[in-house]
NULUMSE-947145 format. One line per 3 residues: number of its first residue (from 1); their letters; for each residue x, y, z of C-alpha. Coordinates in steps of 0.05 Angstrom, whole numbers, plus 5000, padded with zeros to 4 digits. Each point is the difference from the previous one (the first is absolute). Layout:
<pts>
NUM	A	X,Y,Z; ...
</pts>
This chain:
<pts>
1	MQH	6084,0388,7033; 4977,4980,5051; 4914,5007,5013
4	IQE	4983,5063,5021; 4958,4961,5054; 5065,4965,5017
7	VAN	5045,5068,5005; 4940,5019,5042; 5000,4940,5047
10	KMG	5075,5015,5009; 4985,5072,5035; 4938,4969,5038
13	LDK	4952,5036,4966; 4924,4976,5012; 4972,4960,4930
16	KSL	4938,5054,5013; 5044,5065,4998; 5025,4979,4932
19	IPY	4971,5024,4929; 5035,4970,4943; 5013,5028,4934
22	GHY	5011,4946,4963; 5056,4947,5019; 5065,5043,5025
25	KAK	4979,5059,5030; 4945,5027,5047; 4964,5050,5054
28	IDL	5000,5007,5059; 4943,5008,5043; 5009,5065,5048
31	DAI	4982,4962,5062; 5057,4959,4987; 5048,5050,5040
34	KSS	5013,4987,5069; 5006,5050,5054; 5079,5023,5009
37	SDR	4997,4976,5068; 5042,4936,4985; 5044,5008,4930
40	GKL	5062,4991,4959; 5048,5052,4987; 5003,5046,4947
43	ILV	5061,5012,4959; 5008,5063,4946; 5036,4992,4936
46	TGM	5029,5061,4957; 5058,5013,4963; 5056,5052,4983
49	TPT	4976,5062,4956; 4970,4962,4928; 5051,5001,4942
52	KAG	4996,4976,4931; 5031,4937,5014; 4943,4967,5047
55	EGK	5017,4982,5076; 4949,4945,5006; 4964,5023,5054
58	TTT	4930,4948,4995; 5041,4948,4982; 5035,5005,5054
61	SIG	4940,5007,5042; 4966,4936,4970; 5078,4966,5008
64	LTQ	5002,5019,5073; 4935,4972,5004; 5018,4940,4973
67	GLG	5069,4994,5048; 4953,5005,5061; 4961,4947,4974
70	KLG	5064,4958,4984; 5012,5016,5087; 4937,4974,5014
73	HRV	4961,5060,5005; 4925,5008,4995; 5011,5058,4956
76	IAT	4951,5053,4948; 5030,5059,4951; 4958,5052,4996
79	LRE	5007,5034,4931; 4962,5054,4955; 4963,4989,4936
82	PSL	5044,5011,4934; 4970,5051,4959; 4985,4993,4924
85	GPI	5043,5066,4980; 5071,4980,5022; 4980,4932,4983
88	FGI	4999,5018,4925; 5040,5063,5004; 5078,4995,5034
91	KGG	5005,4940,5041; 4952,4935,4994; 4981,4956,5047
94	GTG	4989,5026,5072; 5000,4931,5031; 5075,4983,5016
97	GGS	5064,4977,4958; 5027,4929,4989; 4986,4948,5055
100	SIV	4956,5059,5048; 4947,5012,4964; 4919,5004,5017
103	IPE	4964,4943,4961; 4953,4995,4961; 5032,5060,4976
106	DEV	4974,5024,4933; 4932,5000,5034; 5031,5044,5062
109	NVH	5030,5046,4950; 4949,5008,4949; 4913,5012,5021
112	FTG	5015,4949,5068; 4936,5011,5034; 4977,5067,4972
115	DAH	5022,5042,5066; 5030,5049,4958; 4943,5010,4949
118	AVG	4948,5009,5049; 5041,5051,5034; 5002,5038,4922
121	SAH	4929,4984,4998; 4980,5037,5074; 5058,5056,4983
124	NLL	4971,5018,4930; 4921,4989,5032; 5023,5050,5046
127	AAL	5016,5049,4944; 4942,4999,4965; 4953,5005,5059
130	TDN	5038,5065,5009; 5004,5023,4934; 4917,4987,5010
133	VAQ	4991,5041,5059; 5046,5061,4976; 4968,5010,4937
136	RGK	4923,4991,5024; 5018,5052,5058; 4976,4951,5056
139	IEE	5052,5026,5056; 5008,5078,5011; 5050,5032,4970
142	FNP	5031,4925,4963; 5010,5011,4935; 5036,4967,4952
145	NGI	5075,5043,5005; 5003,4974,5073; 5005,4934,4986
148	TWR	5069,4959,5020; 4990,4933,4993; 5033,4971,4939
151	RVT	4983,4940,4965; 5036,4938,4989; 5035,4942,4956
154	DVE	5037,4934,5011; 5051,5016,4950; 5047,5040,4992
157	DRA	4984,5067,4952; 5023,5061,4990; 4947,5020,4962
160	LRS	4960,5004,5053; 5042,5039,5048; 4967,5075,4980
163	TIT	4933,4993,4960; 4941,5036,4997; 4933,4965,5019
166	GLG	4926,5016,4977; 4973,5038,4930; 4953,5048,5044
169	GKL	4934,5013,4990; 4933,4975,5025; 5010,4930,4981
172	NAP	5088,4989,5007; 5031,5003,5059; 5026,5072,5022
175	LRE	5066,5012,4964; 5072,5004,5051; 5056,4983,5001
178	TGF	5022,4940,5038; 5039,4932,4988; 5016,4941,5009
181	DIV	5041,4954,5062; 5024,4927,5000; 4955,4959,5042
184	TAS	5048,4987,5052; 5012,5076,5016; 4926,5001,5014
187	EVM	4979,5018,5059; 4945,4951,5005; 5046,4949,4987
190	AVL	5053,5027,5070; 4926,5005,5033; 4992,4916,4995
193	ALS	5075,4998,5018; 4987,5027,5071; 4924,4984,5002
196	SSL	5007,4946,5065; 4915,4984,4993; 4950,5009,4955
199	ENL	4973,5049,5042; 5060,5042,5007; 5005,4996,4924
202	RER	4930,5041,4995; 5031,5042,5049; 5058,5024,4958
205	LSK	4966,4994,4933; 4949,5048,5022; 5060,5056,5020
208	IVV	5025,4999,4927; 5003,5072,4985; 4984,5002,4925
211	GLS	4996,5069,4999; 4999,5074,5032; 4931,5052,4997
214	ENN	5018,5070,4983; 5005,5020,5073; 5053,4939,5004
217	QPV	4964,4959,5039; 5011,4912,4980; 4958,4967,4965
220	TAN	4988,4931,5012; 4991,4938,4974; 4942,4987,5054
223	DVS	4979,5075,4977; 4988,4977,4921; 4975,4924,5039
226	AVG	5043,4960,4963; 5024,4964,5063; 4949,4935,4995
229	SMM	5004,4991,4928; 5082,5001,5019; 4992,4949,5049
232	SLL	4956,4952,4957; 5062,4997,4946; 5048,4995,5057
235	RYA	4968,4951,5054; 5040,4939,4968; 5063,5047,4985
238	IQP	5016,5010,5077; 5003,4923,5010; 5069,4977,4995
241	NLV	5025,4950,4944; 5035,4936,5023; 5064,4964,4953
244	QTL	5058,4961,5014; 5081,5009,4980; 5032,4951,4962
247	EGQ	5014,4967,5061; 4935,4992,5023; 5000,5054,5048
250	PVI	4927,5047,5009; 5000,5071,4970; 4946,5047,5016
253	VHA	5008,5058,4932; 4951,5039,5013; 4998,5081,4978
256	GPF	5053,5039,4966; 5009,5069,5013; 5058,5038,4964
259	GNI	5069,5004,5047; 5023,5076,4969; 4925,5021,5001
262	AHG	4952,4968,5045; 5035,4960,5070; 5011,4938,4953
265	CSS	4996,4941,5055; 4951,4947,4990; 4936,5003,5043
268	IIG	4989,5007,5072; 4950,4939,4999; 5052,4954,4974
271	DKL	5046,5017,5044; 4952,4984,5061; 4976,4942,4970
274	ALG	5075,4969,4989; 5018,5022,5069; 4949,4950,5032
277	YSD	5018,4940,4958; 5072,5000,4994; 5068,5014,5052
280	YTV	5025,5048,4945; 4967,5038,4954; 5051,5028,4936
283	TEA	4973,5064,4981; 5029,5042,4946; 4999,5082,4995
286	GFG	5007,5036,4925; 5062,5026,4976; 5061,5025,5039
289	ADL	4994,5010,5078; 5000,5063,5000; 4925,5009,4963
292	GFE	4968,4919,5019; 5033,4997,5068; 4994,5064,5020
295	KFM	4929,4994,4976; 4984,4930,5037; 5019,5032,5060
298	HIK	4978,5069,5002; 4928,4981,4976; 4989,4928,4990
301	ARY	5029,4978,5062; 4987,5053,5058; 4928,5003,4989
304	NDL	4994,4924,4995; 5036,4962,5052; 5041,4964,4939
307	EPS	5068,5031,5026; 5056,4943,4982; 5053,4959,5040
310	AVV	5052,5008,4943; 5011,5032,4929; 5038,4960,4940
313	LVS	5041,5063,4950; 5004,4967,4937; 5064,5029,4958
316	TIR	5043,4968,4947; 5077,5018,4978; 4976,5018,4932
319	AIK	4942,5049,5030; 5062,5016,5057; 5039,5021,4934
322	SHG	4950,5029,4965; 4992,5065,5057; 5069,5005,5005
325	GIL	4999,5031,4920; 5007,4945,4963; 4962,4984,4930
328	FKN	4952,4938,4994; 5035,4974,4941; 5065,5006,5036
331	LDE	4970,4966,5076; 5038,4931,4983; 5074,5046,5001
334	PNE	5034,4992,5060; 5003,5071,5033; 5013,5004,5077
337	TAL	4993,5075,5002; 4937,4998,4977; 4976,4955,5037
340	LQG	5024,5038,5063; 4970,5057,4986; 4928,4954,4977
343	LEN	5008,4973,5073; 4976,5065,5031; 4942,5000,4979
346	VTH	4985,4923,5036; 5037,5025,5056; 4949,5062,5008
349	LVN	4945,4956,4997; 5031,4947,5035; 5005,5069,5073
352	VIR	4921,5016,4971; 4966,4936,5014; 5045,4996,5069
355	SFG	4984,5074,5021; 4923,4968,5003; 5029,4944,5053
358	LPV	4996,4940,4954; 5050,4952,4990; 5027,4997,4918
361	VVA	5025,4926,4972; 5040,5029,4929; 4967,4961,4940
364	VNR	5063,5003,4946; 4968,4962,4940; 5044,4961,4963
367	FPT	5019,5007,4925; 5043,4949,4959; 5050,5051,4982
370	DLP	5008,5030,5069; 5083,5003,5015; 5026,4959,5064
373	NEI	5035,5078,5017; 4933,5036,4983; 4962,4944,5061
376	TIV	5062,5009,5047; 4986,5078,5001; 4931,5009,5000
379	NKN	4993,4946,5054; 5060,5034,5041; 4965,5080,4992
382	LKN	4926,4977,5015; 5023,4949,5051; 5034,5068,5035
385	SGA	4923,5045,4989; 4970,4973,5066; 4963,4955,4962
388	HSV	4980,4936,5037; 5035,4951,4951; 5015,5005,4920
391	VDS	4982,4935,4965; 5008,4977,4933; 4939,4984,4964
394	HVF	4981,4932,4945; 4937,5004,4995; 4990,5018,4922
397	SDG	5039,4932,4989; 4993,4959,5048; 4929,5015,5035
400	GNG	4983,4980,5075; 5079,4971,5010; 5029,5066,4975
403	GVE	4965,5031,5052; 5006,4959,5066; 5063,5040,5021
406	LAQ	4953,5078,4993; 4943,4958,5034; 5044,4974,5057
409	AVV	5039,5075,5010; 4931,5030,4988; 4967,4960,5071
412	EAA	5054,5011,5038; 4998,5080,4982; 4924,4994,5020
415	SEK	5011,4956,5067; 5025,5074,5016; 4964,5046,5046
418	SSV	4987,5071,4962; 4968,5059,5020; 4961,5037,4936
421	KYL	5031,5070,4987; 4963,5049,4955; 5031,5061,4959
424	YDK	4941,5049,5014; 4937,5018,5057; 4936,4976,4973
427	NDS	4980,5072,5013; 5049,5036,4970; 4991,5047,4938
430	IED	4997,4981,4931; 5063,5047,4993; 5038,4968,5067
433	KVS	4985,4924,4970; 5029,5008,4935; 5063,5038,5026
436	SLA	5016,4931,5042; 4994,4959,4945; 5047,5049,4957
439	KNV	5056,5011,5043; 4995,4930,5036; 4987,4948,4942
442	YGA	5006,5043,4945; 5061,5037,5013; 4984,5072,4977
445	KDV	5024,5067,5050; 4934,5028,4986; 4928,5000,4964
448	SWN	4974,5055,4950; 4928,5001,4990; 4970,5044,4934
451	QQS	4950,5044,5006; 4940,4950,4976; 5023,4944,5050
454	KKR	5003,5051,5056; 4928,5022,4981; 4970,4933,5002
457	LKL	5028,4984,5062; 4961,5069,5038; 4942,4974,4967
460	FND	5007,4917,5027; 5026,5035,5068; 4932,5040,4993
463	LGW	4956,4933,4992; 5038,4973,5058; 5039,4946,4953
466	GKL	5067,5030,5040; 5013,4940,5046; 4997,4942,4946
469	PVC	5063,4963,4984; 5036,5020,4943; 5013,4947,4929
472	MAK	5053,5041,4965; 5001,4984,4929; 5065,5006,4972
475	THL	5045,4961,4951; 5022,4928,5011; 5059,5010,4969
478	SIS	5037,5050,5061; 4995,5008,5068; 4987,5061,4980
481	DKP	4956,5040,4959; 5037,5001,4938; 5007,4943,4958
484	RLK	5070,5007,4976; 5039,5011,5070; 5029,4920,5018
487	GHP	5030,4970,5066; 4992,5045,5060; 4982,5071,4979
490	TGY	5003,5045,5061; 4996,5078,5001; 4947,5024,4955
493	TFN	4938,5037,5007; 4933,4943,4984; 4951,5042,4958
496	ISD	4924,4982,5012; 4957,5014,4936; 4928,4989,5021
499	VRA	4965,4974,5062; 4939,4949,4991; 4944,4976,5046
502	SIG	4980,4928,5003; 4956,4997,5057; 4971,4931,4992
505	AGF	5063,4969,5006; 5018,5051,5048; 5067,5029,4981
508	IYP	5022,5067,4973; 5047,4999,4937; 5060,5043,4992
511	IAG	5011,4996,4928; 5082,5011,4988; 5027,5018,4931
514	TIP	4955,4974,4933; 4967,4929,5021; 4954,4983,4954
517	TMP	4936,4961,5023; 5003,4970,4924; 5058,4970,4985
520	GLP	5018,4983,4921; 5016,4952,4967; 5075,4979,4989
523	NSP	5053,5007,4936; 4974,4922,4985; 4942,4978,5048
526	KAL	5008,4928,5019; 4970,4961,4970; 4956,4924,5021
529	DID	4959,4955,4956; 4972,4939,5007; 5027,4915,4976
532	DNG	4958,4956,4962; 4963,4985,5068; 4988,5060,5015
535	SII	5042,5007,5062; 5035,5079,4996; 5078,5006,4996
538	GL	5047,5048,5004; 4986,5016,5077
</pts>
């Protein structure tokens, strides 16, 4: 690893802007952000609909960054901070794999610079202050039954999904039903990722709604006098974090909102900072293009001058066969029929991205078990899908050298003039926005709203929130709202079971089906340990 000051020097970052956290990671002062008049191009990496087989989106993002470096370009990657929940749950580390990783991966994955802890502390402080105000009757017609703000923790713990807190009485908090979410599902995390400055962070925090009064008026973080205290906990968390790839390119890792609940993108501040110091900034959107890419465009890019010049769609032959109906244990067996059926998923998502007016490079992340005829079938079909190009990616095994062909294709695609279009107008109703997404992205024929979602939607419209963008909460395992519908399902009804409002973050999030905001641990949780030198193993 290079000393973090060397990485900053490579960026052209002023030494005064760097706030080192040891030798290999640092925070960057917000004053280092340059104006948007002279900046590089933004490349967005997204993926096909995720499968148990894994697609390697983060590995591809890092490998592409290293590949662009091999071509002599100034390049910076901007990524989300990994969450402790998945790290100790189902997936292990979130810093890439093989020869395309972010280092120091043990520190980035576990604790890092404390941003996630700051978010959790600020969130739970707001919960405590809200309980206190409600118990003491400090806000007229606001009582404990009106509180909607839940607490958070950064581990996957299904025992905390639904809880009863407080014992009541004068000495205890009010007795009420509530629950915990995971930190990455916290609105505070989404606010951090979407804030453009300290002042904007304060403004967004003040708008967070913690409950409703008896006459259905929103009670905010500002109303319970929490904003100043939350700012004191988040004052360093808003500064982006600088680390490096295995090959020495700068990487900004900052914020980590979940992709199937929140908008699943790293911070606006990180992207804008990187664009001022690079020819190309490679960023990533969580989960598949039906979630991360769509949310990046409608929530992050549209309102913050962050429209990408090109998009990389990551796929694998194994994942394609999974969407063709093949069981995980049989994915390495040849099956051309399943391959052709599964390709419908990738082809559809190529068309979704193209409908935004953006060129698409499909990166087929190669596995040793891929067969020559399978590679031929995939490349032939995807080249006819409307993609700008289809490239085999070897970044896991070969790092930057394995990403040079992908980098060349991305540079070519990004040089084309594009005119970004969106799938709905800003002033469309929430119903119309959801309908547009359901039909154009999810392949549904119509949308069904249950009584609870209709009631909440009416309330939100009455409160003046009806023009906010939509952040759909749905399964990441299918384009649809039904996890078991693989490939490219069409002609079904998309079901909305609830609607919630994240006013600080600035979006309404309808919930399709059942989406837990507190994941549970799998049958065999990911096991980590440390070696005799104290270094983490198993990431």
